[in-house]
Each structure stands twice: as C-alpha cells, then as structure tokens.
NULOLUM-820800 format. One record per residue (C-alpha): residue in three letters; x, y, z. Coordinates in pm, 1 decimal, m for minus. Example, Ala and Ser with C-alpha at 12.3 -4.5 7.8 and 13.67 -1.06 7.14 Angstrom:
BEGIN
resn;u;v;w
ALA;1230.0;m450.0;780.0
SER;1367.0;m106.0;714.0
REM end
This chain:
BEGIN
resn;u;v;w
MET;7000.4;24971.7;m2848.1
ILE;7302.2;25196.5;m2885.3
MET;7258.6;25526.7;m3071.9
ILE;7568.8;25699.9;m3208.9
SER;7645.0;25976.0;m3454.7
ILE;7786.4;25886.9;m3791.5
SER;8104.4;26080.2;m3710.0
ASP;8159.9;25871.0;m3394.0
PHE;8093.7;25556.5;m3596.0
ARG;8352.3;25656.6;m3855.8
LYS;8611.8;25729.0;m3587.0
ASP;8591.9;25384.1;m3429.9
VAL;8426.3;25131.6;m3661.9
LYS;8614.7;24842.1;m3502.9
LYS;8477.8;24924.8;m3157.0
TYR;8119.6;24923.0;m3285.1
ALA;8177.4;24605.4;m3487.1
GLU;8249.3;24435.1;m3155.0
LEU;7967.1;24606.5;m2961.9
VAL;7703.5;24498.5;m3214.6
ARG;7743.2;24142.3;m3086.5
GLN;7583.8;24258.1;m2762.2
GLU;7332.8;24513.1;m2882.9
ASP;7192.3;24663.1;m3203.4
ILE;7339.2;24997.9;m3307.6
VAL;7153.9;25287.8;m3468.4
VAL;7374.2;25539.1;m3649.2
THR;7240.5;25892.6;m3674.4
SER;7311.9;26193.3;m3891.7
ASN;7193.1;26531.4;m3766.7
GLY;7001.1;26348.4;m3494.2
LYS;6803.7;26132.7;m3739.8
PRO;6855.8;25756.1;m3780.2
VAL;7027.2;25664.9;m4107.6
MET;7115.9;25300.2;m4050.0
LYS;7070.0;25014.6;m3808.0
ILE;7349.1;24764.3;m3757.5
THR;7269.8;24419.4;m3621.7
ASP;7461.7;24101.8;m3551.5
PRO;7387.5;23875.4;m3849.7
ILE;7410.1;23559.1;m3641.3
LYS;7174.3;23686.6;m3373.3
ASP;6939.9;23818.6;m3642.4
ARG;6932.6;23478.6;m3814.1
LYS;6853.9;23303.0;m3486.3
GLN;6563.2;23540.5;m3422.6
LYS;6424.9;23473.6;m3769.8
LEU;6448.6;23099.2;m3715.6
LYS;6268.9;23126.4;m3381.2
SER;5986.3;23316.5;m3550.8
LEU;5944.4;23026.4;m3795.4
LYS;5958.8;22751.9;m3532.0
GLY;5645.2;22542.1;m3541.0
ILE;5520.7;22703.6;m3861.4
VAL;5731.9;22506.7;m4103.7
LYS;5811.0;22138.6;m4068.2
THR;6072.8;22058.9;m4327.4
ASP;6430.6;21958.6;m4387.8
LYS;6498.6;22267.7;m4601.2
THR;6774.3;22513.4;m4521.8
CYS;6706.1;22829.0;m4327.6
GLU;6743.3;23037.5;m4643.9
GLU;6492.6;22823.2;m4837.6
VAL;6237.4;22847.0;m4557.4
MET;6279.5;23226.7;m4531.7
GLU;6240.4;23267.6;m4909.9
GLU;5918.1;23064.3;m4905.1
LYS;5784.7;23261.8;m4608.3
LEU;5862.8;23596.0;m4777.2
LYS;5671.4;23491.1;m5089.0
THR;5354.0;23446.1;m4884.1
LEU;5372.2;23792.6;m4723.8
REM end
C-alpha cells in the first residue's frame, strides 16, 4: 500500500491514477489517513472471489452483492 500526502496527490493525480492499478493508495493529511484509493476492477474481482461458492445463480455481480449486503 502506498501512502502519500494530499499535497503530493494534488501535484500529480495522473501518476497516482496509474499507480493504483498496481497497489492501493492511502492519502494522508497531517499524517492521518483521509482517503483510500483502489482499482475498481481489482476491487470488484476481490468481491466476486469472496462470494464464490456461496451463491449459485445467474444474477449479475451487482445483484448478488446487493443481496449479500442485505443479509449483513
């Protein structure tokens, strides 16, 4: 996980938009985390893996996640 200050993030957003494909990024302000940036595709794949074997259906990923969230 990459940790950067918010000022560094602002200076080079494009650089971090590319880096997030490799690793999650935590942006800090005054040394405290204020946001976490993740690759949405990688995040979706991880969510699907967590559901594998639990749900046997032909529903879309979004429908399965909505159903799962309702039971939590």
